[in-house]
Backbone as XML, in Angstrom:
<?xml version="1.0"?>
<chain id="A" units="angstrom">
  <residue number="1" name="MET">
    <atom name="N" x="99.693" y="112.735" z="64.398"/>
    <atom name="CA" x="100.504" y="113.468" z="65.352"/>
    <atom name="C" x="99.661" y="114.596" z="65.936"/>
  </residue>
  <residue number="2" name="LYS">
    <atom name="N" x="99.763" y="114.763" z="67.252"/>
    <atom name="CA" x="98.999" y="115.822" z="67.903"/>
    <atom name="C" x="99.511" y="117.187" z="67.444"/>
  </residue>
  <residue number="3" name="LEU">
    <atom name="N" x="98.585" y="118.124" z="67.376"/>
    <atom name="CA" x="98.914" y="119.451" z="66.887"/>
    <atom name="C" x="99.931" y="120.152" z="67.794"/>
  </residue>
  <residue number="4" name="ARG">
    <atom name="N" x="99.829" y="119.936" z="69.096"/>
    <atom name="CA" x="100.777" y="120.607" z="70.002"/>
    <atom name="C" x="102.190" y="120.087" z="69.797"/>
  </residue>
  <residue number="5" name="ASN">
    <atom name="N" x="102.361" y="118.820" z="69.442"/>
    <atom name="CA" x="103.696" y="118.296" z="69.149"/>
    <atom name="C" x="104.229" y="118.845" z="67.840"/>
  </residue>
  <residue number="6" name="VAL">
    <atom name="N" x="103.355" y="119.014" z="66.867"/>
    <atom name="CA" x="103.765" y="119.633" z="65.605"/>
    <atom name="C" x="104.237" y="121.059" z="65.866"/>
  </residue>
  <residue number="7" name="TYR">
    <atom name="N" x="103.494" y="121.806" z="66.683"/>
    <atom name="CA" x="103.901" y="123.171" z="67.033"/>
    <atom name="C" x="105.259" y="123.178" z="67.716"/>
  </residue>
  <residue number="8" name="ARG">
    <atom name="N" x="105.484" y="122.272" z="68.636"/>
    <atom name="CA" x="106.767" y="122.202" z="69.334"/>
    <atom name="C" x="107.914" y="121.946" z="68.356"/>
  </residue>
  <residue number="9" name="ILE">
    <atom name="N" x="107.705" y="121.028" z="67.433"/>
    <atom name="CA" x="108.752" y="120.693" z="66.472"/>
    <atom name="C" x="109.013" y="121.865" z="65.532"/>
  </residue>
  <residue number="10" name="VAL">
    <atom name="N" x="107.958" y="122.492" z="65.029"/>
    <atom name="CA" x="108.120" y="123.623" z="64.111"/>
    <atom name="C" x="108.800" y="124.797" z="64.819"/>
  </residue>
  <residue number="11" name="ILE">
    <atom name="N" x="108.362" y="125.110" z="66.027"/>
    <atom name="CA" x="108.979" y="126.202" z="66.783"/>
    <atom name="C" x="110.444" y="125.873" z="67.063"/>
  </residue>
  <residue number="12" name="GLY">
    <atom name="N" x="110.741" y="124.627" z="67.399"/>
    <atom name="CA" x="112.119" y="124.218" z="67.648"/>
    <atom name="C" x="113.004" y="124.398" z="66.429"/>
  </residue>
  <residue number="13" name="VAL">
    <atom name="N" x="112.515" y="123.979" z="65.270"/>
    <atom name="CA" x="113.294" y="124.123" z="64.035"/>
    <atom name="C" x="113.506" y="125.599" z="63.715"/>
  </residue>
  <residue number="14" name="LEU">
    <atom name="N" x="112.445" y="126.409" z="63.850"/>
    <atom name="CA" x="112.578" y="127.845" z="63.579"/>
    <atom name="C" x="113.569" y="128.515" z="64.535"/>
  </residue>
  <residue number="15" name="MET">
    <atom name="N" x="113.525" y="128.124" z="65.799"/>
    <atom name="CA" x="114.467" y="128.700" z="66.759"/>
    <atom name="C" x="115.897" y="128.243" z="66.481"/>
  </residue>
  <residue number="16" name="LEU">
    <atom name="N" x="116.072" y="126.997" z="66.061"/>
    <atom name="CA" x="117.408" y="126.524" z="65.702"/>
    <atom name="C" x="117.960" y="127.309" z="64.516"/>
  </residue>
  <residue number="17" name="ILE">
    <atom name="N" x="117.137" y="127.490" z="63.496"/>
    <atom name="CA" x="117.572" y="128.257" z="62.322"/>
    <atom name="C" x="117.888" y="129.696" z="62.713"/>
  </residue>
  <residue number="18" name="SER">
    <atom name="N" x="117.030" y="130.301" z="63.534"/>
    <atom name="CA" x="117.272" y="131.672" z="63.981"/>
    <atom name="C" x="118.552" y="131.768" z="64.807"/>
  </residue>
  <residue number="19" name="GLY">
    <atom name="N" x="118.795" y="130.788" z="65.644"/>
    <atom name="CA" x="120.010" y="130.781" z="66.446"/>
    <atom name="C" x="121.261" y="130.666" z="65.603"/>
  </residue>
  <residue number="20" name="ILE">
    <atom name="N" x="121.231" y="129.786" z="64.626"/>
    <atom name="CA" x="122.384" y="129.624" z="63.733"/>
    <atom name="C" x="122.631" y="130.906" z="62.952"/>
  </residue>
  <residue number="21" name="MET">
    <atom name="N" x="121.552" y="131.501" z="62.425"/>
    <atom name="CA" x="121.692" y="132.761" z="61.684"/>
    <atom name="C" x="122.223" y="133.872" z="62.588"/>
  </residue>
  <residue number="22" name="SER">
    <atom name="N" x="121.743" y="133.927" z="63.809"/>
    <atom name="CA" x="122.191" y="134.958" z="64.742"/>
    <atom name="C" x="123.672" y="134.798" z="65.073"/>
  </residue>
  <residue number="23" name="ILE">
    <atom name="N" x="124.109" y="133.571" z="65.258"/>
    <atom name="CA" x="125.526" y="133.339" z="65.556"/>
    <atom name="C" x="126.395" y="133.708" z="64.362"/>
  </residue>
  <residue number="24" name="LEU">
    <atom name="N" x="125.932" y="133.362" z="63.172"/>
    <atom name="CA" x="126.715" y="133.669" z="61.974"/>
    <atom name="C" x="126.759" y="135.167" z="61.676"/>
  </residue>
  <residue number="25" name="LEU">
    <atom name="N" x="125.662" y="135.864" z="61.911"/>
    <atom name="CA" x="125.599" y="137.286" z="61.568"/>
    <atom name="C" x="126.173" y="138.199" z="62.643"/>
  </residue>
  <residue number="26" name="THR">
    <atom name="N" x="126.165" y="137.775" z="63.882"/>
    <atom name="CA" x="126.723" y="138.580" z="64.973"/>
    <atom name="C" x="127.804" y="137.772" z="65.670"/>
  </residue>
  <residue number="27" name="ALA">
    <atom name="N" x="128.947" y="137.685" z="65.043"/>
    <atom name="CA" x="130.027" y="136.846" z="65.562"/>
    <atom name="C" x="130.628" y="137.384" z="66.852"/>
  </residue>
  <residue number="28" name="GLU">
    <atom name="N" x="130.537" y="138.688" z="67.087"/>
    <atom name="CA" x="131.164" y="139.237" z="68.291"/>
    <atom name="C" x="130.341" y="139.030" z="69.551"/>
  </residue>
  <residue number="29" name="ASN">
    <atom name="N" x="129.034" y="138.776" z="69.431"/>
    <atom name="CA" x="128.171" y="138.574" z="70.597"/>
    <atom name="C" x="127.213" y="137.412" z="70.332"/>
  </residue>
  <residue number="30" name="PRO">
    <atom name="N" x="127.663" y="136.178" z="70.565"/>
    <atom name="CA" x="126.835" y="135.006" z="70.216"/>
    <atom name="C" x="125.848" y="134.594" z="71.310"/>
  </residue>
  <residue number="31" name="ILE">
    <atom name="N" x="125.615" y="135.437" z="72.304"/>
    <atom name="CA" x="124.766" y="135.033" z="73.428"/>
    <atom name="C" x="123.328" y="134.770" z="72.979"/>
  </residue>
  <residue number="32" name="VAL">
    <atom name="N" x="122.756" y="135.673" z="72.206"/>
    <atom name="CA" x="121.366" y="135.509" z="71.756"/>
    <atom name="C" x="121.230" y="134.255" z="70.895"/>
  </residue>
  <residue number="33" name="GLY">
    <atom name="N" x="122.191" y="134.040" z="70.023"/>
    <atom name="CA" x="122.166" y="132.844" z="69.181"/>
    <atom name="C" x="122.266" y="131.565" z="69.989"/>
  </residue>
  <residue number="34" name="THR">
    <atom name="N" x="123.092" y="131.580" z="71.012"/>
    <atom name="CA" x="123.243" y="130.404" z="71.870"/>
    <atom name="C" x="121.955" y="130.118" z="72.630"/>
  </residue>
  <residue number="35" name="ILE">
    <atom name="N" x="121.320" y="131.166" z="73.125"/>
    <atom name="CA" x="120.043" y="130.986" z="73.828"/>
    <atom name="C" x="118.991" y="130.423" z="72.876"/>
  </residue>
  <residue number="36" name="LEU">
    <atom name="N" x="118.931" y="130.950" z="71.662"/>
    <atom name="CA" x="117.971" y="130.439" z="70.679"/>
    <atom name="C" x="118.256" y="128.984" z="70.318"/>
  </residue>
  <residue number="37" name="LEU">
    <atom name="N" x="119.536" y="128.635" z="70.206"/>
    <atom name="CA" x="119.889" y="127.238" z="69.913"/>
    <atom name="C" x="119.436" y="126.304" z="71.034"/>
  </residue>
  <residue number="38" name="CYS">
    <atom name="N" x="119.717" y="126.691" z="72.261"/>
    <atom name="CA" x="119.321" y="125.842" z="73.406"/>
    <atom name="C" x="117.803" y="125.702" z="73.497"/>
  </residue>
  <residue number="39" name="ALA">
    <atom name="N" x="117.087" y="126.811" z="73.356"/>
    <atom name="CA" x="115.622" y="126.756" z="73.420"/>
    <atom name="C" x="115.059" y="125.956" z="72.239"/>
  </residue>
  <residue number="40" name="GLY">
    <atom name="N" x="115.626" y="126.126" z="71.058"/>
    <atom name="CA" x="115.168" y="125.370" z="69.894"/>
    <atom name="C" x="115.368" y="123.883" z="70.066"/>
  </residue>
  <residue number="41" name="LEU">
    <atom name="N" x="116.527" y="123.506" z="70.610"/>
    <atom name="CA" x="116.764" y="122.085" z="70.878"/>
    <atom name="C" x="115.783" y="121.545" z="71.902"/>
  </residue>
  <residue number="42" name="ALA">
    <atom name="N" x="115.488" y="122.334" z="72.928"/>
    <atom name="CA" x="114.531" y="121.888" z="73.949"/>
    <atom name="C" x="113.147" y="121.662" z="73.338"/>
  </residue>
  <residue number="43" name="PHE">
    <atom name="N" x="112.681" y="122.612" z="72.526"/>
    <atom name="CA" x="111.376" y="122.455" z="71.870"/>
    <atom name="C" x="111.372" y="121.247" z="70.944"/>
  </residue>
  <residue number="44" name="LEU">
    <atom name="N" x="112.421" y="121.098" z="70.145"/>
    <atom name="CA" x="112.485" y="120.003" z="69.180"/>
    <atom name="C" x="112.521" y="118.644" z="69.888"/>
  </residue>
  <residue number="45" name="ILE">
    <atom name="N" x="113.366" y="118.512" z="70.878"/>
    <atom name="CA" x="113.478" y="117.242" z="71.604"/>
    <atom name="C" x="112.180" y="116.924" z="72.337"/>
  </residue>
  <residue number="46" name="THR">
    <atom name="N" x="111.556" y="117.946" z="72.944"/>
    <atom name="CA" x="110.290" y="117.718" z="73.649"/>
    <atom name="C" x="109.201" y="117.259" z="72.687"/>
  </residue>
  <residue number="47" name="GLY">
    <atom name="N" x="109.091" y="117.909" z="71.546"/>
    <atom name="CA" x="108.068" y="117.527" z="70.571"/>
    <atom name="C" x="108.253" y="116.113" z="70.050"/>
  </residue>
  <residue number="48" name="ILE">
    <atom name="N" x="109.479" y="115.770" z="69.710"/>
    <atom name="CA" x="109.748" y="114.432" z="69.172"/>
    <atom name="C" x="109.560" y="113.374" z="70.254"/>
  </residue>
  <residue number="49" name="THR">
    <atom name="N" x="110.066" y="113.646" z="71.462"/>
    <atom name="CA" x="109.956" y="112.678" z="72.546"/>
    <atom name="C" x="108.508" y="112.423" z="72.937"/>
  </residue>
  <residue number="50" name="ARG">
    <atom name="N" x="107.728" y="113.478" z="73.061"/>
    <atom name="CA" x="106.318" y="113.306" z="73.438"/>
    <atom name="C" x="105.534" y="112.575" z="72.348"/>
  </residue>
  <residue number="51" name="HIS">
    <atom name="N" x="105.874" y="112.825" z="71.095"/>
    <atom name="CA" x="105.181" y="112.106" z="70.019"/>
    <atom name="C" x="105.551" y="110.623" z="70.053"/>
  </residue>
  <residue number="52" name="ARG">
    <atom name="N" x="106.819" y="110.329" z="70.256"/>
    <atom name="CA" x="107.235" y="108.922" z="70.287"/>
    <atom name="C" x="106.686" y="108.200" z="71.507"/>
  </residue>
  <residue number="53" name="ARG">
    <atom name="N" x="106.588" y="108.902" z="72.635"/>
    <atom name="CA" x="106.138" y="108.267" z="73.870"/>
    <atom name="C" x="104.626" y="108.058" z="73.875"/>
  </residue>
  <residue number="54" name="TYR">
    <atom name="N" x="103.870" y="109.087" z="73.495"/>
    <atom name="CA" x="102.414" y="109.031" z="73.640"/>
    <atom name="C" x="101.676" y="108.822" z="72.322"/>
  </residue>
  <residue number="55" name="GLY">
    <atom name="N" x="102.242" y="109.210" z="71.208"/>
    <atom name="CA" x="101.544" y="109.112" z="69.935"/>
    <atom name="C" x="100.275" y="109.929" z="69.959"/>
  </residue>
  <residue number="56" name="ASP">
    <atom name="N" x="99.148" y="109.296" z="69.669"/>
    <atom name="CA" x="97.860" y="109.986" z="69.706"/>
    <atom name="C" x="97.077" y="109.693" z="70.981"/>
  </residue>
  <residue number="57" name="GLU">
    <atom name="N" x="97.688" y="108.978" z="71.914"/>
    <atom name="CA" x="97.048" y="108.671" z="73.189"/>
    <atom name="C" x="97.069" y="109.902" z="74.099"/>
  </residue>
  <residue number="58" name="PRO">
    <atom name="N" x="96.202" y="109.946" z="75.098"/>
    <atom name="CA" x="96.248" y="111.078" z="76.032"/>
    <atom name="C" x="97.557" y="111.060" z="76.843"/>
  </residue>
  <residue number="59" name="GLU">
    <atom name="N" x="98.100" y="112.266" z="77.090"/>
    <atom name="CA" x="99.374" y="112.368" z="77.798"/>
    <atom name="C" x="99.220" y="112.221" z="79.303"/>
  </residue>
  <residue number="60" name="SER">
    <atom name="N" x="98.054" y="112.523" z="79.823"/>
    <atom name="CA" x="97.867" y="112.391" z="81.263"/>
    <atom name="C" x="96.461" y="111.888" z="81.551"/>
  </residue>
  <residue number="61" name="ASP">
    <atom name="N" x="96.318" y="111.308" z="82.715"/>
    <atom name="CA" x="95.022" y="110.858" z="83.173"/>
    <atom name="C" x="94.848" y="111.334" z="84.612"/>
  </residue>
  <residue number="62" name="GLU">
    <atom name="N" x="93.805" y="110.877" z="85.250"/>
    <atom name="CA" x="93.523" y="111.325" z="86.612"/>
    <atom name="C" x="94.626" y="110.900" z="87.580"/>
  </residue>
  <residue number="63" name="ARG">
    <atom name="N" x="95.139" y="109.688" z="87.424"/>
    <atom name="CA" x="96.190" y="109.188" z="88.312"/>
    <atom name="C" x="97.465" y="109.992" z="88.159"/>
  </residue>
  <residue number="64" name="SER">
    <atom name="N" x="97.888" y="110.266" z="86.929"/>
    <atom name="CA" x="99.130" y="111.017" z="86.738"/>
    <atom name="C" x="98.987" y="112.467" z="87.187"/>
  </residue>
  <residue number="65" name="SER">
    <atom name="N" x="97.800" y="113.044" z="87.036"/>
    <atom name="CA" x="97.575" y="114.398" z="87.544"/>
    <atom name="C" x="97.657" y="114.425" z="89.068"/>
  </residue>
  <residue number="66" name="LYS">
    <atom name="N" x="97.098" y="113.411" z="89.695"/>
    <atom name="CA" x="97.136" y="113.306" z="91.162"/>
    <atom name="C" x="98.574" y="113.126" z="91.645"/>
  </residue>
  <residue number="67" name="ILE">
    <atom name="N" x="99.334" y="112.280" z="90.970"/>
    <atom name="CA" x="100.730" y="112.059" z="91.337"/>
    <atom name="C" x="101.530" y="113.346" z="91.155"/>
  </residue>
  <residue number="68" name="GLY">
    <atom name="N" x="101.289" y="114.050" z="90.070"/>
    <atom name="CA" x="101.985" y="115.311" z="89.839"/>
    <atom name="C" x="101.690" y="116.333" z="90.910"/>
  </residue>
  <residue number="69" name="ALA">
    <atom name="N" x="100.432" y="116.431" z="91.314"/>
    <atom name="CA" x="100.046" y="117.393" z="92.345"/>
    <atom name="C" x="100.680" y="117.044" z="93.684"/>
  </residue>
  <residue number="70" name="TYR">
    <atom name="N" x="100.664" y="115.763" z="94.045"/>
    <atom name="CA" x="101.275" y="115.355" z="95.308"/>
    <atom name="C" x="102.791" y="115.557" z="95.277"/>
  </residue>
  <residue number="71" name="GLY">
    <atom name="N" x="103.429" y="115.252" z="94.144"/>
    <atom name="CA" x="104.874" y="115.444" z="94.030"/>
    <atom name="C" x="105.272" y="116.899" z="94.192"/>
  </residue>
  <residue number="72" name="ILE">
    <atom name="N" x="104.523" y="117.799" z="93.575"/>
    <atom name="CA" x="104.803" y="119.226" z="93.702"/>
    <atom name="C" x="104.549" y="119.692" z="95.139"/>
  </residue>
  <residue number="73" name="THR">
    <atom name="N" x="103.516" y="119.181" z="95.770"/>
    <atom name="CA" x="103.226" y="119.545" z="97.154"/>
    <atom name="C" x="104.348" y="119.088" z="98.081"/>
  </residue>
  <residue number="74" name="TYR">
    <atom name="N" x="104.807" y="117.856" z="97.917"/>
    <atom name="CA" x="105.910" y="117.364" z="98.735"/>
    <atom name="C" x="107.181" y="118.180" z="98.489"/>
  </residue>
  <residue number="75" name="ALA">
    <atom name="N" x="107.413" y="118.550" z="97.227"/>
    <atom name="CA" x="108.592" y="119.356" z="96.903"/>
    <atom name="C" x="108.500" y="120.736" z="97.544"/>
  </residue>
  <residue number="76" name="TRP">
    <atom name="N" x="107.312" y="121.320" z="97.565"/>
    <atom name="CA" x="107.126" y="122.622" z="98.196"/>
    <atom name="C" x="107.441" y="122.539" z="99.687"/>
  </residue>
  <residue number="77" name="LEU">
    <atom name="N" x="106.944" y="121.493" z="100.336"/>
    <atom name="CA" x="107.238" y="121.317" z="101.761"/>
    <atom name="C" x="108.730" y="121.078" z="102.001"/>
  </residue>
  <residue number="78" name="THR">
    <atom name="N" x="109.367" y="120.305" z="101.138"/>
    <atom name="CA" x="110.803" y="120.083" z="101.259"/>
    <atom name="C" x="111.559" y="121.392" z="101.117"/>
  </residue>
  <residue number="79" name="GLY">
    <atom name="N" x="111.173" y="122.206" z="100.135"/>
    <atom name="CA" x="111.812" y="123.503" z="99.948"/>
    <atom name="C" x="111.587" y="124.426" z="101.129"/>
  </residue>
  <residue number="80" name="LEU">
    <atom name="N" x="110.402" y="124.387" z="101.697"/>
    <atom name="CA" x="110.098" y="125.214" z="102.864"/>
    <atom name="C" x="110.970" y="124.812" z="104.053"/>
  </residue>
  <residue number="81" name="PHE">
    <atom name="N" x="111.088" y="123.519" z="104.315"/>
    <atom name="CA" x="111.949" y="123.054" z="105.408"/>
    <atom name="C" x="113.423" y="123.362" z="105.136"/>
  </residue>
  <residue number="82" name="PHE">
    <atom name="N" x="113.838" y="123.252" z="103.875"/>
    <atom name="CA" x="115.218" y="123.570" z="103.513"/>
    <atom name="C" x="115.511" y="125.047" z="103.788"/>
  </residue>
  <residue number="83" name="MET">
    <atom name="N" x="114.606" y="125.938" z="103.365"/>
    <atom name="CA" x="114.805" y="127.364" z="103.610"/>
    <atom name="C" x="114.747" y="127.690" z="105.101"/>
  </residue>
  <residue number="84" name="PHE">
    <atom name="N" x="113.905" y="126.992" z="105.826"/>
    <atom name="CA" x="113.842" y="127.144" z="107.275"/>
    <atom name="C" x="115.188" y="126.763" z="107.890"/>
  </residue>
  <residue number="85" name="GLY">
    <atom name="N" x="115.766" y="125.657" z="107.422"/>
    <atom name="CA" x="117.083" y="125.237" z="107.890"/>
    <atom name="C" x="118.171" y="126.240" z="107.537"/>
  </residue>
  <residue number="86" name="LEU">
    <atom name="N" x="118.127" y="126.780" z="106.316"/>
    <atom name="CA" x="119.094" y="127.805" z="105.929"/>
    <atom name="C" x="118.996" y="129.033" z="106.828"/>
  </residue>
  <residue number="87" name="PHE">
    <atom name="N" x="117.770" y="129.415" z="107.154"/>
    <atom name="CA" x="117.579" y="130.576" z="108.027"/>
    <atom name="C" x="118.259" y="130.358" z="109.363"/>
  </residue>
  <residue number="88" name="TRP">
    <atom name="N" x="118.027" y="129.190" z="109.995"/>
    <atom name="CA" x="118.591" y="128.948" z="111.312"/>
    <atom name="C" x="120.103" y="128.743" z="111.252"/>
  </residue>
  <residue number="89" name="LEU">
    <atom name="N" x="120.610" y="128.141" z="110.186"/>
    <atom name="CA" x="122.067" y="128.026" z="110.041"/>
    <atom name="C" x="122.712" y="129.398" z="109.926"/>
  </residue>
  <residue number="90" name="ASP">
    <atom name="N" x="122.057" y="130.312" z="109.236"/>
    <atom name="CA" x="122.562" y="131.670" z="109.119"/>
    <atom name="C" x="122.419" y="132.418" z="110.443"/>
  </residue>
  <residue number="91" name="TYR">
    <atom name="N" x="121.318" y="132.225" z="111.126"/>
    <atom name="CA" x="121.049" y="132.927" z="112.383"/>
    <atom name="C" x="122.084" y="132.580" z="113.452"/>
  </residue>
  <residue number="92" name="PHE">
    <atom name="N" x="122.471" y="131.315" z="113.522"/>
    <atom name="CA" x="123.453" y="130.889" z="114.517"/>
    <atom name="C" x="124.891" y="130.956" z="113.997"/>
  </residue>
  <residue number="93" name="ASN">
    <atom name="N" x="125.091" y="131.594" z="112.841"/>
    <atom name="CA" x="126.416" y="131.776" z="112.232"/>
    <atom name="C" x="127.136" y="130.456" z="111.976"/>
  </residue>
  <residue number="94" name="ILE">
    <atom name="N" x="126.380" y="129.431" z="111.661"/>
    <atom name="CA" x="126.977" y="128.137" z="111.328"/>
    <atom name="C" x="127.352" y="128.101" z="109.852"/>
  </residue>
  <residue number="95" name="LEU">
    <atom name="N" x="126.472" y="128.643" z="109.013"/>
    <atom name="CA" x="126.700" y="128.677" z="107.571"/>
    <atom name="C" x="126.254" y="130.032" z="107.051"/>
  </residue>
  <residue number="96" name="ARG">
    <atom name="N" x="127.180" y="130.779" z="106.482"/>
    <atom name="CA" x="126.864" y="132.095" z="105.931"/>
    <atom name="C" x="126.900" y="131.999" z="104.406"/>
  </residue>
  <residue number="97" name="LEU">
    <atom name="N" x="125.764" y="132.231" z="103.766"/>
    <atom name="CA" x="125.679" y="132.221" z="102.313"/>
    <atom name="C" x="125.246" y="133.598" z="101.830"/>
  </residue>
  <residue number="98" name="SER">
    <atom name="N" x="125.681" y="133.954" z="100.642"/>
    <atom name="CA" x="125.180" y="135.190" z="100.046"/>
    <atom name="C" x="123.735" y="134.953" z="99.603"/>
  </residue>
  <residue number="99" name="GLU">
    <atom name="N" x="123.038" y="136.046" z="99.338"/>
    <atom name="CA" x="121.635" y="135.918" z="98.914"/>
    <atom name="C" x="121.525" y="135.118" z="97.617"/>
  </residue>
  <residue number="100" name="GLN">
    <atom name="N" x="122.470" y="135.382" z="96.712"/>
    <atom name="CA" x="122.446" y="134.694" z="95.423"/>
    <atom name="C" x="122.657" y="133.193" z="95.598"/>
  </residue>
  <residue number="101" name="ASN">
    <atom name="N" x="123.589" y="132.801" z="96.436"/>
    <atom name="CA" x="123.836" y="131.376" z="96.657"/>
    <atom name="C" x="122.664" y="130.700" z="97.372"/>
  </residue>
  <residue number="102" name="ALA">
    <atom name="N" x="122.069" y="131.400" z="98.343"/>
    <atom name="CA" x="120.918" y="130.826" z="99.051"/>
    <atom name="C" x="119.742" y="130.630" z="98.102"/>
  </residue>
  <residue number="103" name="LEU">
    <atom name="N" x="119.487" y="131.615" z="97.244"/>
    <atom name="CA" x="118.400" y="131.472" z="96.266"/>
    <atom name="C" x="118.689" y="130.363" z="95.270"/>
  </residue>
  <residue number="104" name="ALA">
    <atom name="N" x="119.927" y="130.275" z="94.805"/>
    <atom name="CA" x="120.284" y="129.225" z="93.849"/>
    <atom name="C" x="120.112" y="127.840" z="94.470"/>
  </residue>
  <residue number="105" name="LEU">
    <atom name="N" x="120.553" y="127.677" z="95.715"/>
    <atom name="CA" x="120.375" y="126.390" z="96.396"/>
    <atom name="C" x="118.899" y="126.065" z="96.603"/>
  </residue>
  <residue number="106" name="SER">
    <atom name="N" x="118.106" y="127.069" z="96.959"/>
    <atom name="CA" x="116.671" y="126.850" z="97.164"/>
    <atom name="C" x="115.991" y="126.427" z="95.871"/>
  </residue>
  <residue number="107" name="ILE">
    <atom name="N" x="116.324" y="127.087" z="94.778"/>
    <atom name="CA" x="115.744" y="126.717" z="93.478"/>
    <atom name="C" x="116.152" y="125.294" z="93.107"/>
  </residue>
  <residue number="108" name="LEU">
    <atom name="N" x="117.412" y="124.970" z="93.332"/>
    <atom name="CA" x="117.899" y="123.627" z="93.018"/>
    <atom name="C" x="117.187" y="122.567" z="93.849"/>
  </residue>
  <residue number="109" name="VAL">
    <atom name="N" x="117.025" y="122.821" z="95.140"/>
    <atom name="CA" x="116.335" y="121.870" z="96.016"/>
    <atom name="C" x="114.876" y="121.708" z="95.594"/>
  </residue>
  <residue number="110" name="LEU">
    <atom name="N" x="114.207" y="122.818" z="95.281"/>
    <atom name="CA" x="112.803" y="122.732" z="94.867"/>
    <atom name="C" x="112.646" y="121.943" z="93.572"/>
  </residue>
  <residue number="111" name="ALA">
    <atom name="N" x="113.481" y="122.231" z="92.581"/>
    <atom name="CA" x="113.356" y="121.547" z="91.284"/>
    <atom name="C" x="113.715" y="120.064" z="91.394"/>
  </residue>
  <residue number="112" name="LEU">
    <atom name="N" x="114.828" y="119.775" z="92.040"/>
    <atom name="CA" x="115.249" y="118.375" z="92.149"/>
    <atom name="C" x="114.289" y="117.553" z="93.003"/>
  </residue>
  <residue number="113" name="SER">
    <atom name="N" x="113.802" y="118.134" z="94.092"/>
    <atom name="CA" x="112.886" y="117.360" z="94.931"/>
    <atom name="C" x="111.569" y="117.092" z="94.203"/>
  </residue>
  <residue number="114" name="ALA">
    <atom name="N" x="111.083" y="118.046" z="93.412"/>
    <atom name="CA" x="109.861" y="117.800" z="92.635"/>
    <atom name="C" x="110.076" y="116.654" z="91.659"/>
  </residue>
  <residue number="115" name="PHE">
    <atom name="N" x="111.211" y="116.671" z="90.981"/>
    <atom name="CA" x="111.538" y="115.618" z="90.024"/>
    <atom name="C" x="111.648" y="114.263" z="90.722"/>
  </residue>
  <residue number="116" name="ILE">
    <atom name="N" x="112.351" y="114.213" z="91.842"/>
    <atom name="CA" x="112.567" y="112.960" z="92.555"/>
    <atom name="C" x="111.264" y="112.416" z="93.147"/>
  </residue>
  <residue number="117" name="TYR">
    <atom name="N" x="110.456" y="113.306" z="93.755"/>
    <atom name="CA" x="109.177" y="112.855" z="94.314"/>
    <atom name="C" x="108.262" y="112.296" z="93.228"/>
  </residue>
  <residue number="118" name="GLN">
    <atom name="N" x="108.202" y="112.970" z="92.080"/>
    <atom name="CA" x="107.318" y="112.485" z="91.023"/>
    <atom name="C" x="107.804" y="111.158" z="90.453"/>
  </residue>
  <residue number="119" name="ILE">
    <atom name="N" x="109.098" y="110.997" z="90.292"/>
    <atom name="CA" x="109.622" y="109.704" z="89.825"/>
    <atom name="C" x="109.272" y="108.606" z="90.833"/>
  </residue>
  <residue number="120" name="TYR">
    <atom name="N" x="109.490" y="108.885" z="92.108"/>
    <atom name="CA" x="109.188" y="107.908" z="93.156"/>
    <atom name="C" x="107.702" y="107.527" z="93.143"/>
  </residue>
  <residue number="121" name="LEU">
    <atom name="N" x="106.824" y="108.520" z="93.078"/>
    <atom name="CA" x="105.387" y="108.241" z="93.114"/>
    <atom name="C" x="104.915" y="107.523" z="91.855"/>
  </residue>
  <residue number="122" name="PHE">
    <atom name="N" x="105.486" y="107.841" z="90.685"/>
    <atom name="CA" x="105.104" y="107.131" z="89.472"/>
    <atom name="C" x="105.558" y="105.680" z="89.530"/>
  </residue>
  <residue number="123" name="ARG">
    <atom name="N" x="106.734" y="105.416" z="90.072"/>
    <atom name="CA" x="107.193" y="104.027" z="90.202"/>
    <atom name="C" x="106.374" y="103.267" z="91.234"/>
  </residue>
  <residue number="124" name="LYS">
    <atom name="N" x="105.963" y="103.976" z="92.282"/>
    <atom name="CA" x="105.138" y="103.349" z="93.312"/>
    <atom name="C" x="103.769" y="102.994" z="92.757"/>
  </residue>
  <residue number="125" name="GLY">
    <atom name="N" x="103.272" y="103.823" z="91.820"/>
    <atom name="CA" x="102.019" y="103.506" z="91.146"/>
    <atom name="C" x="100.867" y="104.393" z="91.509"/>
  </residue>
  <residue number="126" name="ASP">
    <atom name="N" x="100.792" y="104.827" z="92.754"/>
    <atom name="CA" x="99.691" y="105.696" z="93.164"/>
    <atom name="C" x="100.074" y="106.393" z="94.454"/>
  </residue>
  <residue number="127" name="VAL">
    <atom name="N" x="99.251" y="107.315" z="94.845"/>
    <atom name="CA" x="99.491" y="108.083" z="96.053"/>
    <atom name="C" x="98.585" y="107.545" z="97.153"/>
  </residue>
  <residue number="128" name="ASP">
    <atom name="N" x="99.181" y="107.212" z="98.303"/>
    <atom name="CA" x="98.391" y="106.789" z="99.464"/>
    <atom name="C" x="98.104" y="108.003" z="100.309"/>
  </residue>
  <residue number="129" name="ARG">
    <atom name="N" x="96.918" y="108.084" z="100.818"/>
    <atom name="CA" x="96.574" y="109.240" z="101.648"/>
    <atom name="C" x="96.957" y="109.022" z="103.023"/>
  </residue>
</chain>
């Protein structure tokens, strides 16, 4: 097992234990415990999943790095056009959003488009120039 996966699993277990202890000891304010539980689960699931998927093989190669870079670039351009559209919709009073809602939508568009572009490019197999 790769050392980084062992670290992920150990950190996940420690965060889960800390979260449970925090929830039990501070019953009136379980926010910190809940955050620790969620982060611990994320670390634990990531460590186990990456070990099962890759084992001792390399996790990335030149092709996957290239696909990742192109996917992030396409997502950045999508986010830029989306924010450009939001600006003009606001300017012409077609759609009025608060700053918080506009930022939340922009973050959502950037994250989802990066995920979708990378899935598409990995299924396609390679990036055409």
